[in-house]
C-alpha distance (Angstrom), angle and dihedral (degrees) to the residues before:
residue distance angle dihedral
M1 . . .
L2 3.80 . .
S3 3.79 93.6 .
A4 3.80 90.9 49.8
Q5 3.81 88.3 55.7
Q6 3.83 90.1 46.2
T7 3.79 89.6 -123.5
S8 3.77 124.9 153.1
V9 3.79 124.5 -148.0
R10 3.78 115.7 -128.9
E11 3.80 96.9 -168.1
E12 3.78 130.5 10.5
R13 3.78 127.1 179.3
S14 3.76 137.8 171.8
T15 3.78 116.2 -110.1
K16 3.79 89.5 -147.4
K17 3.81 98.7 48.1
A18 3.81 97.3 36.5
P19 3.81 111.2 15.3
L20 3.79 119.1 -165.7
S21 3.79 113.1 -98.2
D22 3.79 124.1 -139.3
A23 3.81 89.8 -112.1
E24 3.81 91.0 54.1
A25 3.81 91.0 48.1
R26 3.82 90.6 51.0
A27 3.81 89.7 50.1
L28 3.82 90.4 51.9
L29 3.81 91.1 50.1
A30 3.80 90.9 49.0
A31 3.82 91.1 52.0
V32 3.82 97.3 54.4
D33 3.80 138.2 58.5
T34 3.81 100.7 -153.8
V35 3.80 132.8 38.7
V36 3.80 124.3 -164.4
I37 3.80 110.5 -160.5
A38 3.80 115.1 -162.5
R39 3.77 119.0 -155.5
G40 3.79 114.4 173.2
K41 3.80 110.8 -57.5
R42 3.80 95.7 -10.3
A43 3.78 134.9 69.8
E44 3.78 126.9 -159.6
R45 3.82 121.8 -153.6
R46 3.82 115.6 -151.7
A47 3.77 140.2 162.3
A48 3.80 110.6 -95.0
R49 3.81 92.2 -125.1
E50 3.83 89.0 61.2
V51 3.83 94.7 52.6
G52 3.79 123.3 93.1
L53 3.77 128.2 -163.5
D54 3.81 91.9 -104.2
D55 3.81 89.0 59.5
L56 3.81 88.7 62.4
K57 3.80 94.5 51.9
G58 3.76 128.5 89.4
P59 3.80 129.6 -139.9
T60 3.82 91.9 -78.3
G61 3.81 92.1 58.5
S62 3.79 95.7 -112.5
Y63 3.79 125.2 109.6
R64 3.78 116.4 -83.1
A65 3.78 116.6 -107.3
P66 2.90 138.7 -100.8
I67 3.77 104.8 36.0
V68 3.79 109.8 -170.3
R69 3.78 124.8 -176.9
R70 3.76 122.4 -166.7
G71 3.76 117.2 170.5
E72 3.79 109.5 -51.1
T73 3.82 95.4 -15.4
L74 3.80 128.0 88.5
L75 3.81 122.0 -164.3
V76 3.80 114.9 -160.3
G77 3.80 117.7 -169.2
F78 3.79 129.3 6.0
H79 3.79 119.8 -64.0
A80 3.81 112.7 151.3
E81 3.81 96.6 -152.1
S82 3.80 93.8 48.2
L83 3.81 91.9 46.5
A84 3.81 91.6 50.2
A85 3.82 90.4 48.8
L86 3.81 91.5 48.5
L87 3.79 92.9 49.8
G88 3.81 95.8 37.8
């Protein structure tokens, strides 16, 4: 999907080898205005100041993947329509 959008990835990391820490997640939230949280077939758009760390975690307790930041928007979890809109 990223290559079809002609998008390059600035940083990529494995969630198993280098999981996101709570401090890193807080820093991401502080750096954006809007967060789109994908859960299954739906995506919820919220102001970053209204989002807590637990909102970014899945049922296993780890952070949802992928986490994509573009400008002032953070997408957490996979939702094809939201990803296409973010990259478009």
